[in-house]
C-alpha positions in Angstrom: 20.1 9.7 30.7 19.3 6.6 31.0 16.6 5.2 28.4 13.8 3.0 29.6 12.2 0.1 26.8 8.7 0.3 27.7 5.6 -1.4 26.0 2.6 -0.8 26.0 -0.7 -2.8 26.3 -2.7 0.0 24.2 0.1 1.2 21.6 -1.6 4.6 20.6 -0.9 6.8 17.5 0.8 9.2 19.8 3.0 6.4 20.2 3.9 5.8 16.8 4.6 9.4 16.1 7.4 9.5 18.9 9.0 6.3 17.0 8.3 7.4 13.4 9.3 11.5 14.0 13.4 10.4 14.3 13.0 8.5 11.5 11.3 10.7 9.1 13.9 12.9 10.0 16.5 10.5 9.6 15.6 9.5 6.1 14.8 13.4 4.6 18.5 14.1 5.6 20.0 11.1 3.5 17.6 10.5 1.4 15.6 14.2 1.1 11.9 14.6 0.8 10.3 12.2 -0.3 6.7 14.6 -1.2 4.4 12.2 0.6 0.6 12.2 -0.3 -2.1 10.2 0.9 -4.4 7.9 -2.0 -8.1 7.3 -1.2 -10.1 5.7 -4.6 -13.0 4.9 -3.4 -16.0 2.5 -4.7 -19.3 4.9 -4.1 -22.4 3.3 -4.3 -25.5 4.7 -5.7 -26.5 5.1 -1.1 -23.5 7.6 -1.2 -21.6 4.9 1.2 -18.3 3.7 0.1 -17.9 0.4 0.3 -14.1 -0.6 -0.8 -12.0 1.0 -2.7 -8.3 1.6 -3.0 -5.7 3.5 -0.3 -2.0 4.5 -0.4 0.8 6.4 -0.2 3.4 8.7 -2.6 6.3 8.7 -1.1 10.4 8.2 -2.7 8.9 8.4 -6.3 6.4 4.7 -6.2 3.0 4.7 -4.4 2.9 1.7 -2.2 -0.6 0.6 -2.6 -1.7 -0.3 1.1 -4.8 -1.9 0.6 -7.2 -2.4 -2.2 -10.7 -3.6 -2.0 -13.4 -4.6 -3.9 -16.6 -7.0 -2.2 -17.5 -10.2 -3.2 -20.5 -9.1 -4.7 -18.9 -7.0 -6.8 -16.3 -9.3 -8.4 -16.4 -9.4 -12.1 -17.8 -5.9 -12.6 -14.0 -5.0 -14.0 -13.5 -3.0 -9.9 -10.3 -4.2 -9.0 -9.1 -3.1 -12.5 -10.1 -0.3 -12.9 -9.0 1.1 -9.2 -5.7 0.0 -10.3 -5.8 2.0 -13.8 -7.2 5.0 -11.3 -4.0 4.0 -8.7 -1.5 3.3 -12.1 -2.4 7.3 -13.2 -2.2 9.4 -10.7 1.5 7.5 -9.8 2.5 9.3 -12.9 0.6 12.3 -12.6 3.1 12.6 -9.4 6.2 11.8 -11.2 6.4 8.2 -9.5 9.0 5.4 -11.0 6.8 2.0 -10.4 3.5 0.7 -7.9 4.4 -1.9 -5.5 2.3 -3.7 -2.9 1.7 -7.6 -1.3 -0.9 -9.4 -1.2 -1.3 -13.0 0.5 -1.4 -17.0 -1.3 -5.5 -17.1 -0.8 -5.3 -13.4 -2.7 -4.8 -11.6 -5.6 -1.4 -13.0 -7.1 -2.6 -13.7 -9.9 -4.9 -10.6 -10.9 -1.4 -7.9 -10.0 0.4 -10.3 -12.9 -2.5 -9.6 -15.1 -1.7 -6.5 -14.9 1.5 -6.3 -15.6 3.5 -6.8 -12.1 5.8 -9.2 -10.8 7.3 -10.8 -7.6 10.1 -9.7 -5.9 10.5 -11.0 -2.6 8.3 -13.8 -0.8 7.8 -14.1 2.7 6.9 -17.9 4.0 4.9 -19.2 6.7 2.7 -16.0 6.4 0.2 -17.1 7.7 2.0 -21.0 8.8 1.6 -23.0 5.7 1.2 -19.5 3.1 2.8 -16.8 1.7 3.6 -13.7 1.4 4.0 -11.9 -2.1 5.8 -8.5 -2.2 5.4 -7.5 -5.9 6.0 -4.2 -8.6 5.6 -2.4 -11.4 7.5 0.0 -12.6 5.7 2.7 -14.9 7.0 3.1 -18.6 
């Protein structure tokens, strides 16, 4: 069989699944069951609308925090700290040994460091002239 390299103009979920399926199978064969669990912690307004929160995934004994958003008008109310505390509780309940995430230089590195996170990697010029930091916190 000959394989071709194709580049879709508008990649779809099906395209992503076609790429991810063999990688998932390989990872499970070599690393065991990742016990993947999506995590959503929502900030909900009085009217029931969701205005921000945290999205992540527990897998292979770590919680990856993919998104954390507190809208500007709600900042200063400790919502970010409360979201991260809830995420840590969820991580512990799922047997995770740590939490990891990334943040840009113009975002919240100091916030995470105050919560006990440490930088373990840095990507320069992402975006150009700025840096992206990778942080982790091992749970006791």
